[in-house]
SEZA-276412 format. One record per residue (C-alpha): x, y, z. Coordinates in nm, 2 decimals, padded with zeros to 4 digits. Example, Ala and Ser with C-alpha at 12.3 -4.5 7.8 and 13.67 -1.06 7.14 Angstrom:
<pts>
{pt {01.23, -00.45, 00.78}}
{pt {01.37, -00.11, 00.71}}
</pts>
This chain:
<pts>
{pt {01.43, 01.08, -02.28}}
{pt {01.36, 00.82, -02.56}}
{pt {01.05, 00.66, -02.62}}
{pt {01.04, 00.30, -02.50}}
{pt {00.70, 00.23, -02.57}}
{pt {00.51, 00.21, -02.93}}
{pt {00.17, 00.18, -03.00}}
{pt {00.10, 00.20, -02.64}}
{pt {-00.19, 00.46, -02.65}}
{pt {-00.54, 00.34, -02.70}}
{pt {-00.78, 00.45, -03.00}}
{pt {-00.45, 00.47, -03.25}}
{pt {-00.35, 00.76, -03.11}}
{pt {00.01, 00.83, -03.17}}
{pt {00.25, 00.79, -02.88}}
{pt {00.49, 01.06, -02.77}}
{pt {00.70, 01.11, -02.46}}
{pt {00.54, 01.35, -02.22}}
{pt {00.75, 01.67, -02.19}}
{pt {00.95, 01.77, -01.83}}
{pt {00.76, 02.04, -01.78}}
{pt {00.43, 01.88, -01.78}}
{pt {00.61, 01.57, -01.58}}
{pt {00.70, 01.86, -01.31}}
{pt {00.32, 01.93, -01.31}}
{pt {00.15, 01.60, -01.26}}
{pt {00.45, 01.49, -00.99}}
{pt {00.65, 01.25, -01.21}}
{pt {00.98, 01.41, -01.24}}
{pt {01.24, 01.20, -01.09}}
{pt {01.44, 01.49, -01.01}}
{pt {01.16, 01.63, -00.80}}
{pt {01.26, 01.59, -00.40}}
{pt {00.92, 01.53, -00.32}}
{pt {00.92, 01.18, -00.49}}
{pt {01.20, 01.07, -00.29}}
{pt {01.46, 00.90, -00.46}}
{pt {01.71, 00.99, -00.22}}
{pt {01.84, 00.70, -00.04}}
{pt {01.98, 00.32, -00.11}}
{pt {02.34, 00.48, -00.25}}
{pt {02.15, 00.71, -00.45}}
{pt {02.05, 00.44, -00.71}}
{pt {01.69, 00.52, -00.68}}
{pt {01.78, 00.83, -00.86}}
{pt {01.81, 00.61, -01.16}}
{pt {01.45, 00.56, -01.17}}
{pt {01.31, 00.72, -01.49}}
{pt {00.94, 00.74, -01.54}}
{pt {00.82, 00.60, -01.86}}
{pt {00.56, 00.82, -01.99}}
{pt {00.40, 00.81, -02.30}}
{pt {00.10, 01.08, -02.36}}
{pt {-00.16, 01.10, -02.63}}
{pt {-00.46, 01.32, -02.73}}
{pt {-00.70, 01.46, -02.50}}
{pt {-00.50, 01.46, -02.19}}
{pt {-00.41, 01.07, -02.23}}
{pt {-00.08, 00.98, -02.03}}
{pt {00.03, 00.64, -01.97}}
{pt {00.30, 00.56, -01.66}}
{pt {00.43, 00.24, -01.80}}
{pt {00.65, 00.00, -01.61}}
{pt {00.94, -00.13, -01.74}}
{pt {00.99, -00.43, -02.00}}
{pt {01.31, -00.67, -02.02}}
{pt {01.35, -00.58, -02.38}}
{pt {01.40, -00.23, -02.27}}
{pt {01.75, -00.34, -02.21}}
{pt {01.78, -00.67, -02.36}}
{pt {01.74, -00.63, -02.74}}
{pt {01.61, -00.94, -02.95}}
{pt {01.47, -01.17, -02.68}}
{pt {01.31, -01.44, -02.81}}
{pt {00.90, -01.50, -02.70}}
{pt {00.70, -01.81, -02.75}}
{pt {00.34, -01.89, -02.70}}
{pt {00.16, -01.82, -02.37}}
{pt {00.10, -02.19, -02.23}}
{pt {-00.24, -02.08, -02.10}}
{pt {-00.42, -02.10, -02.42}}
{pt {-00.39, -02.46, -02.39}}
{pt {-00.52, -02.49, -02.05}}
{pt {-00.82, -02.66, -02.01}}
{pt {-00.93, -02.44, -01.72}}
{pt {-00.91, -02.12, -01.95}}
{pt {-01.09, -02.32, -02.21}}
{pt {-01.43, -02.13, -02.15}}
{pt {-01.27, -01.78, -02.11}}
{pt {-01.41, -01.57, -02.41}}
{pt {-01.10, -01.35, -02.39}}
{pt {-00.78, -01.52, -02.30}}
{pt {-00.52, -01.22, -02.34}}
{pt {-00.48, -00.89, -02.22}}
{pt {-00.42, -00.65, -02.57}}
{pt {-00.10, -00.43, -02.59}}
{pt {-00.27, -00.12, -02.55}}
{pt {-00.55, -00.21, -02.29}}
{pt {-00.48, 00.04, -01.97}}
{pt {-00.67, 00.12, -01.68}}
{pt {-00.76, 00.47, -01.59}}
{pt {-00.59, 00.64, -01.25}}
{pt {-00.71, 00.95, -01.04}}
{pt {-00.79, 01.26, -01.25}}
{pt {-00.51, 01.47, -01.05}}
{pt {-00.44, 01.80, -01.12}}
{pt {-00.56, 01.73, -01.49}}
{pt {-00.86, 01.97, -01.52}}
{pt {-00.79, 02.29, -01.71}}
{pt {-00.86, 02.62, -01.59}}
{pt {-01.17, 02.78, -01.74}}
{pt {-01.05, 03.08, -01.98}}
{pt {-00.67, 02.97, -01.97}}
{pt {-00.60, 02.68, -02.22}}
{pt {-00.34, 02.45, -02.11}}
{pt {-00.31, 02.58, -01.74}}
{pt {-00.36, 02.30, -01.46}}
{pt {-00.59, 02.36, -01.18}}
{pt {-00.56, 02.19, -00.85}}
{pt {-00.83, 01.89, -00.87}}
{pt {-00.84, 01.55, -00.77}}
{pt {-01.15, 01.35, -00.92}}
{pt {-01.24, 00.99, -01.00}}
{pt {-01.54, 01.15, -01.12}}
{pt {-01.49, 01.38, -01.40}}
{pt {-01.68, 01.62, -01.63}}
{pt {-01.73, 01.54, -01.96}}
{pt {-01.47, 01.81, -02.06}}
{pt {-01.19, 01.64, -01.81}}
{pt {-00.89, 01.52, -01.99}}
{pt {-00.85, 01.17, -02.02}}
{pt {-00.55, 01.16, -01.72}}
{pt {-00.30, 00.92, -01.57}}
{pt {-00.36, 00.55, -01.69}}
{pt {-00.17, 00.26, -01.60}}
{pt {-00.08, -00.06, -01.77}}
{pt {-00.36, -00.34, -01.76}}
{pt {-00.28, -00.65, -01.56}}
{pt {-00.32, -00.99, -01.70}}
{pt {-00.16, -01.27, -01.91}}
{pt {-00.02, -01.19, -02.26}}
{pt {-00.04, -01.37, -02.60}}
{pt {00.32, -01.43, -02.59}}
{pt {00.56, -01.46, -02.28}}
{pt {00.91, -01.40, -02.26}}
{pt {01.00, -01.76, -02.04}}
{pt {00.99, -02.10, -02.14}}
{pt {00.83, -02.28, -01.88}}
{pt {01.11, -02.52, -01.80}}
{pt {01.35, -02.22, -01.75}}
{pt {01.20, -02.02, -01.53}}
{pt {01.38, -02.02, -01.19}}
{pt {01.18, -01.81, -00.97}}
{pt {01.20, -01.69, -00.61}}
{pt {00.97, -01.55, -00.34}}
{pt {01.06, -01.31, -00.02}}
{pt {00.87, -01.15, 00.25}}
{pt {01.03, -00.81, 00.43}}
{pt {00.88, -00.64, 00.70}}
{pt {00.59, -00.64, 00.95}}
{pt {00.36, -00.94, 00.93}}
{pt {00.01, -00.88, 00.76}}
{pt {-00.28, -01.14, 00.73}}
{pt {-00.28, -01.30, 00.37}}
{pt {00.10, -01.33, 00.35}}
{pt {00.12, -01.67, 00.34}}
{pt {-00.19, -01.64, 00.06}}
{pt {00.02, -01.44, -00.16}}
{pt {00.33, -01.69, -00.13}}
{pt {00.05, -02.01, -00.20}}
{pt {-00.08, -01.84, -00.53}}
{pt {00.22, -01.74, -00.67}}
{pt {00.33, -02.11, -00.62}}
{pt {00.01, -02.25, -00.77}}
{pt {00.00, -01.97, -01.04}}
{pt {00.35, -02.06, -01.16}}
{pt {00.29, -02.42, -01.18}}
{pt {-00.07, -02.50, -01.28}}
{pt {-00.06, -02.17, -01.53}}
{pt {00.27, -02.16, -01.64}}
{pt {00.40, -02.56, -01.58}}
{pt {00.67, -02.38, -01.37}}
{pt {00.83, -02.62, -01.13}}
{pt {01.13, -02.43, -00.99}}
{pt {01.01, -02.19, -00.72}}
{pt {01.26, -02.08, -00.41}}
{pt {01.14, -01.98, -00.08}}
{pt {01.40, -01.66, 00.05}}
{pt {01.43, -01.71, 00.44}}
{pt {01.41, -01.41, 00.68}}
{pt {01.40, -01.11, 00.46}}
{pt {01.63, -00.94, 00.21}}
{pt {01.91, -01.10, 00.43}}
{pt {01.80, -01.45, 00.36}}
{pt {01.95, -01.37, -00.02}}
{pt {02.30, -01.41, 00.12}}
{pt {02.26, -01.53, 00.47}}
{pt {02.02, -01.80, 00.49}}
{pt {01.91, -02.13, 00.33}}
{pt {01.61, -02.15, 00.08}}
{pt {01.34, -02.38, 00.07}}
{pt {01.19, -02.53, -00.25}}
{pt {00.81, -02.43, -00.27}}
{pt {00.59, -02.67, -00.45}}
{pt {00.18, -02.68, -00.49}}
{pt {00.21, -02.96, -00.23}}
{pt {00.44, -02.74, 00.04}}
{pt {00.20, -02.44, 00.00}}
{pt {-00.15, -02.62, 00.01}}
{pt {-00.29, -02.53, 00.34}}
{pt {-00.04, -02.24, 00.46}}
{pt {-00.35, -02.00, 00.35}}
{pt {-00.49, -02.10, 00.67}}
{pt {-00.20, -01.96, 00.89}}
{pt {-00.11, -01.64, 01.00}}
{pt {00.23, -01.51, 00.92}}
{pt {00.46, -01.61, 00.66}}
{pt {00.63, -01.93, 00.62}}
{pt {00.90, -01.80, 00.47}}
{pt {01.00, -01.56, 00.79}}
{pt {01.09, -01.21, 00.78}}
{pt {01.34, -00.92, 00.90}}
{pt {01.35, -00.56, 00.86}}
{pt {01.68, -00.39, 00.71}}
{pt {01.91, -00.63, 00.57}}
{pt {01.91, -00.48, 00.22}}
{pt {02.27, -00.52, 00.08}}
{pt {02.17, -00.47, -00.33}}
{pt {02.52, -00.59, -00.47}}
{pt {02.51, -00.93, -00.26}}
{pt {02.12, -00.96, -00.30}}
{pt {02.18, -00.96, -00.68}}
{pt {02.50, -01.17, -00.69}}
{pt {02.29, -01.43, -00.51}}
{pt {02.01, -01.37, -00.77}}
{pt {02.29, -01.44, -01.05}}
{pt {02.49, -01.71, -00.89}}
{pt {02.17, -01.92, -00.81}}
{pt {02.06, -01.85, -01.17}}
{pt {01.69, -01.74, -01.07}}
{pt {01.50, -01.52, -01.33}}
{pt {01.21, -01.42, -01.13}}
{pt {01.19, -01.25, -00.83}}
{pt {00.87, -01.20, -00.61}}
{pt {00.91, -00.97, -00.35}}
{pt {00.65, -00.90, -00.11}}
{pt {00.64, -00.57, 00.13}}
{pt {00.53, -00.22, 00.24}}
{pt {00.68, 00.08, 00.09}}
{pt {01.03, 00.04, 00.23}}
{pt {01.03, -00.32, 00.08}}
{pt {00.96, -00.19, -00.23}}
{pt {01.19, 00.08, -00.28}}
{pt {01.45, -00.20, -00.19}}
{pt {01.28, -00.40, -00.47}}
{pt {01.34, -00.07, -00.73}}
{pt {01.69, -00.08, -00.62}}
{pt {01.74, -00.44, -00.70}}
{pt {01.57, -00.38, -01.03}}
{pt {01.79, -00.08, -01.13}}
{pt {02.10, -00.34, -01.06}}
{pt {01.94, -00.62, -01.22}}
{pt {01.92, -00.38, -01.53}}
{pt {02.26, -00.22, -01.49}}
{pt {02.42, -00.58, -01.56}}
{pt {02.19, -00.65, -01.84}}
{pt {02.06, -00.96, -01.68}}
{pt {01.75, -01.15, -01.81}}
{pt {01.54, -01.14, -01.47}}
{pt {01.17, -01.02, -01.34}}
{pt {01.11, -00.85, -01.06}}
{pt {00.77, -00.79, -00.94}}
{pt {00.66, -00.61, -00.64}}
{pt {00.33, -00.73, -00.46}}
{pt {00.24, -00.44, -00.23}}
{pt {00.15, -00.52, 00.16}}
{pt {00.08, -00.29, 00.46}}
{pt {-00.15, -00.35, 00.67}}
{pt {-00.24, 00.03, 00.75}}
{pt {-00.33, 00.09, 00.37}}
{pt {-00.06, 00.36, 00.32}}
{pt {00.04, 00.24, -00.02}}
{pt {-00.03, 00.49, -00.27}}
{pt {-00.20, 00.49, -00.61}}
{pt {-00.37, 00.14, -00.54}}
{pt {-00.73, 00.11, -00.39}}
{pt {-00.61, -00.10, -00.08}}
{pt {-00.36, -00.30, 00.01}}
{pt {-00.43, -00.68, 00.12}}
{pt {-00.47, -00.76, 00.49}}
{pt {-00.66, -00.48, 00.55}}
{pt {-01.00, -00.58, 00.53}}
{pt {-00.90, -00.86, 00.79}}
{pt {-00.77, -00.61, 01.01}}
{pt {-01.10, -00.38, 01.01}}
{pt {-01.26, -00.73, 01.09}}
{pt {-01.04, -00.82, 01.38}}
{pt {-01.07, -00.48, 01.51}}
{pt {-01.43, -00.52, 01.57}}
{pt {-01.41, -00.77, 01.82}}
{pt {-01.16, -00.55, 02.07}}
{pt {-01.40, -00.26, 02.00}}
{pt {-01.73, -00.46, 02.09}}
{pt {-01.51, -00.58, 02.39}}
{pt {-01.47, -00.22, 02.49}}
{pt {-01.79, -00.12, 02.46}}
{pt {-01.90, -00.44, 02.67}}
{pt {-01.66, -00.29, 02.95}}
{pt {-01.78, 00.04, 02.87}}
{pt {-02.15, -00.03, 02.92}}
{pt {-02.11, -00.24, 03.21}}
{pt {-01.98, 00.00, 03.47}}
{pt {-02.08, 00.35, 03.57}}
{pt {-01.83, 00.62, 03.38}}
{pt {-01.69, 00.32, 03.21}}
{pt {-01.46, 00.44, 02.93}}
{pt {-01.32, 00.17, 02.67}}
{pt {-01.00, 00.27, 02.45}}
{pt {-00.87, 00.06, 02.20}}
{pt {-00.57, 00.14, 02.03}}
{pt {-00.53, -00.02, 01.63}}
{pt {-00.22, 00.01, 01.40}}
{pt {-00.16, 00.30, 01.20}}
{pt {00.18, 00.47, 01.21}}
{pt {00.12, 00.77, 00.96}}
{pt {-00.25, 00.67, 00.81}}
{pt {-00.55, 00.62, 01.03}}
{pt {-00.74, 00.41, 00.76}}
{pt {-00.80, 00.10, 00.99}}
{pt {-00.91, 00.31, 01.27}}
{pt {-01.16, 00.54, 01.07}}
{pt {-01.30, 00.22, 00.89}}
{pt {-01.35, 00.01, 01.19}}
{pt {-01.51, 00.34, 01.37}}
{pt {-01.74, 00.32, 01.08}}
{pt {-01.83, -00.03, 01.10}}
{pt {-01.90, -00.06, 01.45}}
{pt {-02.12, 00.23, 01.51}}
{pt {-02.04, 00.19, 01.92}}
{pt {-01.74, 00.45, 01.87}}
{pt {-01.76, 00.76, 02.04}}
{pt {-01.43, 00.94, 01.93}}
{pt {-01.19, 00.87, 01.68}}
{pt {-00.80, 00.95, 01.70}}
{pt {-00.59, 00.92, 01.39}}
{pt {-00.24, 01.09, 01.30}}
{pt {-00.40, 01.28, 01.02}}
{pt {-00.65, 01.49, 01.26}}
{pt {-00.48, 01.69, 01.53}}
{pt {-00.66, 01.74, 01.85}}
{pt {-00.58, 01.87, 02.17}}
{pt {-00.69, 01.75, 02.54}}
{pt {-00.79, 02.06, 02.74}}
{pt {-00.96, 02.41, 02.72}}
{pt {-01.33, 02.47, 02.51}}
{pt {-01.37, 02.20, 02.26}}
{pt {-01.13, 01.96, 02.36}}
{pt {-01.10, 01.62, 02.42}}
{pt {-01.15, 01.59, 02.80}}
{pt {-01.45, 01.85, 02.75}}
{pt {-01.59, 01.61, 02.48}}
{pt {-01.55, 01.26, 02.72}}
{pt {-01.71, 01.46, 03.04}}
{pt {-02.02, 01.54, 02.80}}
{pt {-02.04, 01.21, 02.67}}
{pt {-02.01, 01.03, 02.98}}
{pt {-02.28, 01.27, 03.13}}
{pt {-02.51, 01.20, 02.86}}
{pt {-02.48, 00.81, 02.78}}
{pt {-02.28, 00.71, 03.10}}
{pt {-02.02, 00.56, 02.94}}
{pt {-01.77, 00.59, 02.62}}
{pt {-01.55, 00.42, 02.37}}
{pt {-01.26, 00.56, 02.20}}
{pt {-01.02, 00.42, 01.90}}
{pt {-00.70, 00.57, 01.87}}
{pt {-00.43, 00.46, 01.61}}
{pt {-00.07, 00.40, 01.70}}
{pt {00.05, 00.70, 01.54}}
{pt {-00.20, 00.96, 01.67}}
{pt {-00.12, 01.25, 01.89}}
{pt {00.24, 01.20, 01.88}}
{pt {00.29, 01.56, 01.89}}
{pt {00.12, 01.59, 02.21}}
{pt {00.36, 01.38, 02.41}}
{pt {00.63, 01.59, 02.63}}
{pt {00.99, 01.64, 02.48}}
{pt {01.10, 01.41, 02.78}}
{pt {00.87, 01.11, 02.64}}
{pt {00.89, 01.17, 02.28}}
{pt {01.11, 01.01, 02.08}}
{pt {01.27, 01.20, 01.79}}
{pt {01.53, 01.05, 01.56}}
{pt {01.53, 00.70, 01.68}}
{pt {01.42, 00.43, 01.39}}
{pt {01.37, 00.07, 01.34}}
{pt {01.58, -00.11, 01.09}}
{pt {01.33, -00.01, 00.82}}
{pt {01.35, 00.34, 00.84}}
{pt {01.04, 00.41, 01.03}}
{pt {01.04, 00.65, 01.33}}
{pt {01.02, 00.50, 01.67}}
{pt {00.67, 00.60, 01.80}}
{pt {00.58, 00.61, 02.19}}
{pt {00.29, 00.43, 02.32}}
{pt {00.01, 00.72, 02.24}}
{pt {-00.26, 00.48, 02.39}}
{pt {-00.12, 00.41, 02.70}}
{pt {00.00, 00.78, 02.72}}
{pt {-00.35, 00.93, 02.66}}
{pt {-00.50, 00.68, 02.88}}
{pt {-00.32, 00.78, 03.20}}
{pt {-00.35, 01.13, 03.11}}
{pt {-00.74, 01.08, 03.11}}
{pt {-00.70, 00.92, 03.44}}
{pt {-00.50, 01.18, 03.57}}
{pt {-00.75, 01.44, 03.44}}
{pt {-01.03, 01.29, 03.60}}
{pt {-00.88, 01.21, 03.92}}
{pt {-00.88, 01.57, 03.98}}
{pt {-01.26, 01.60, 03.98}}
{pt {-01.41, 01.42, 04.25}}
{pt {-01.75, 01.46, 04.10}}
{pt {-01.68, 01.24, 03.82}}
{pt {-01.49, 00.89, 03.91}}
{pt {-01.42, 00.69, 03.55}}
{pt {-01.30, 00.31, 03.50}}
{pt {-01.10, 00.29, 03.21}}
{pt {-01.05, 00.01, 03.01}}
{pt {-00.72, 00.01, 02.78}}
{pt {-00.71, -00.26, 02.48}}
{pt {-00.39, -00.29, 02.28}}
{pt {-00.47, -00.51, 01.96}}
{pt {-00.17, -00.43, 01.72}}
{pt {00.01, -00.73, 01.75}}
{pt {-00.30, -00.97, 01.76}}
{pt {-00.43, -00.81, 01.43}}
{pt {-00.12, -00.86, 01.23}}
{pt {-00.05, -01.24, 01.33}}
{pt {-00.43, -01.37, 01.22}}
{pt {-00.47, -01.52, 00.85}}
{pt {-00.66, -01.32, 00.58}}
{pt {-01.03, -01.37, 00.56}}
{pt {-01.25, -01.50, 00.27}}
{pt {-01.23, -01.15, 00.10}}
{pt {-00.84, -01.10, 00.15}}
{pt {-00.79, -01.43, 00.05}}
{pt {-00.94, -01.35, -00.30}}
{pt {-00.79, -01.04, -00.31}}
{pt {-00.42, -01.20, -00.23}}
{pt {-00.51, -01.46, -00.54}}
{pt {-00.58, -01.18, -00.81}}
{pt {-00.24, -00.97, -00.68}}
{pt {-00.04, -01.30, -00.69}}
{pt {-00.20, -01.41, -01.02}}
{pt {-00.15, -01.08, -01.16}}
{pt {00.22, -01.07, -01.08}}
{pt {00.28, -01.40, -01.21}}
{pt {00.14, -01.29, -01.56}}
{pt {00.32, -00.99, -01.57}}
{pt {00.67, -01.15, -01.51}}
{pt {00.60, -01.40, -01.79}}
{pt {00.50, -01.14, -02.00}}
{pt {00.84, -00.98, -01.98}}
{pt {00.74, -00.70, -01.76}}
{pt {01.01, -00.60, -01.47}}
{pt {01.05, -00.33, -01.22}}
{pt {00.70, -00.30, -01.15}}
{pt {00.43, -00.37, -00.85}}
{pt {00.10, -00.48, -00.92}}
{pt {-00.22, -00.37, -00.75}}
{pt {-00.61, -00.26, -00.85}}
{pt {-00.65, 00.11, -00.97}}
{pt {-01.01, 00.23, -00.96}}
{pt {-01.13, -00.16, -00.96}}
{pt {-00.91, -00.29, -01.23}}
{pt {-00.54, -00.48, -01.18}}
{pt {-00.27, -00.27, -01.33}}
{pt {00.11, -00.29, -01.33}}
{pt {00.25, 00.00, -01.14}}
{pt {00.60, 00.17, -01.17}}
{pt {00.76, 00.14, -00.84}}
{pt {00.86, 00.50, -00.82}}
{pt {00.47, 00.59, -00.79}}
{pt {00.42, 00.31, -00.52}}
{pt {00.74, 00.49, -00.32}}
{pt {00.70, 00.87, -00.37}}
{pt {00.46, 00.93, -00.09}}
{pt {00.21, 00.78, 00.16}}
{pt {-00.18, 00.71, 00.13}}
{pt {-00.34, 00.91, 00.44}}
{pt {-00.69, 00.97, 00.54}}
{pt {-00.80, 01.30, 00.40}}
{pt {-00.96, 01.50, 00.69}}
{pt {-01.14, 01.74, 00.44}}
{pt {-01.30, 01.43, 00.25}}
{pt {-01.65, 01.32, 00.27}}
{pt {-01.54, 00.99, 00.42}}
{pt {-01.40, 01.16, 00.71}}
{pt {-01.71, 01.37, 00.75}}
{pt {-01.90, 01.07, 00.75}}
{pt {-01.72, 00.92, 01.07}}
{pt {-01.77, 01.25, 01.25}}
{pt {-02.12, 01.25, 01.19}}
{pt {-02.14, 00.90, 01.32}}
{pt {-01.92, 00.94, 01.62}}
{pt {-02.06, 01.32, 01.71}}
{pt {-01.69, 01.38, 01.79}}
{pt {-01.56, 01.74, 01.77}}
{pt {-01.33, 01.79, 01.42}}
{pt {-01.12, 01.97, 01.67}}
{pt {-01.02, 02.17, 01.38}}
{pt {-01.01, 02.54, 01.33}}
{pt {-01.06, 02.75, 00.98}}
{pt {-00.67, 02.76, 00.93}}
{pt {-00.62, 02.38, 00.99}}
{pt {-00.87, 02.31, 00.73}}
{pt {-00.70, 02.52, 00.50}}
{pt {-00.39, 02.35, 00.57}}
{pt {-00.55, 02.00, 00.55}}
{pt {-00.72, 02.13, 00.23}}
{pt {-00.36, 02.23, 00.07}}
{pt {-00.22, 01.85, 00.21}}
{pt {-00.48, 01.70, 00.04}}
{pt {-00.36, 01.82, -00.31}}
{pt {-00.01, 01.74, -00.25}}
{pt {-00.10, 01.38, -00.15}}
{pt {-00.31, 01.28, -00.39}}
{pt {-00.12, 01.40, -00.69}}
</pts>
């Protein structure tokens, strides 16, 4: 693969393209089936990582730029330098060689075996550790590739609802208008299929002024409906040259395919993704927007369950929260509450009956305290459902496996178990908060975060970057290639300190055997590399 980046490594280190064998070791080889480039007509196979390496183990996972496939693009001065709001900023623009360090994963060299990688995954590193993976820092550049009056941008929201969606829409519109004097912004109505089957709406600062106070998305959303040719035809026909796509990992896969088709046609169109998932299951970035709000809202349900449980003899409050494959909401809500006695998540297997099982723990807790609160993520315990109940191959329009109601199922199992024990009658109250959490507006923390995401995406598109998503990496906002966002899901590591803190808080059993711990450690290395 030819180098597409020059002078991209800090401290004047000469850049070179990392070799394919090292790419395989760090999980970046596009032919590696673990990366998941297998769907959408095979176009995802065209996602070739843009890798630059330097001395001391420095690796830059760069994002595409329009100049990679359109030569001799004219540039102009960034209008931000004339913006009075930025007159007090000491440093207007991000330098070309500024990068953000990611996690050091599989980069520590084995002692006595130079050049050999060992299985480590750390943010805190030793003094002799290699510098590791970096991403291009987000922010405004001194030169931009679009004149303000030629920009025709569009915004689309896809997938499920999430707190903060309207805030991101608002801040993209206001960022384009107030920072770059862009007037032409369209909203695509109804998700991906809105490109070719629905009308657009004109978005101005006045239109979006107070939408951040509402839940949902003013543009509407849908799952599926991705037809690459029709979407790119619509983009070309409408004269759109900046596309902002807000959605989860499935949506970002669609965005990656749209970028590849735009690149194939040689269009001057920037494609920017803003990652959205309430479950916080997108890899690489520190967290996704809406997550803080979800944890905060979950507290209300947990508090209600605790009141119900403590108000009656042998009361059990059972709360189901979102978390299809990742139990972050359940874990953080449990840690924040301190009223939870047991937290069940998809990543941590558990069993019901027998010594050390859930039923035994519930009975023990009720005898000690007279009440109990259980939090369960929607994807937990799916393997325990009977074959008759379990959904096997059914999927929704986004390709997500349909899950059965684990909360309702486990509440019935608990009732059935204790109904057979005449000496201990229980009173169980089941609270399902899933769709209530999705529909609320973002809280203060998420609104600030959404503003930073939106403005970073705008700066990147105006600077000519494309085929990227934006998010914080180790506290600094960065531009991340689509392939890193869509290759796997971020999951709770049950051999990590955070899960240990939860077990210490709830005093619940880990439900893990020695074999389970070994398997979890192996999975941790694979998930975080």
